[in-house]
C-alpha positions in Angstrom: -127.0 166.5 24.0 -127.4 166.1 27.7 -124.5 166.8 30.1 -123.2 163.7 31.7 -121.0 163.3 34.7 -117.3 163.6 34.0 -116.6 160.1 35.2 -119.1 158.7 32.7 -117.6 160.6 29.8 -114.1 159.5 30.8 -115.1 155.8 31.0 -116.9 156.0 27.6 -113.8 157.7 26.0 -111.5 155.0 27.4 -113.8 152.2 26.2 -114.1 153.7 22.7 -110.3 154.4 22.3 -109.6 150.9 23.5 -111.9 149.4 20.9 -110.4 151.6 18.2 -106.9 150.6 19.2 -107.9 146.9 19.1 -109.3 147.4 15.6 -106.3 149.3 14.3 -103.8 146.9 15.8 -105.6 143.8 14.5 -105.8 145.4 11.0 -102.2 146.1 11.1 -101.3 142.6 12.2 -103.4 141.0 9.4 -101.7 143.2 6.8 -98.2 142.7 8.1 -98.8 138.9 8.4 -100.6 138.7 4.9 
């Protein structure tokens, strides 16, 4: 794995965590609504 600038890694981590958070919250919302 190549080393990437810290800024790139941080941005990627933020995007991934945001997507995971969206998926989890939407799943939770569907379950609680259902």
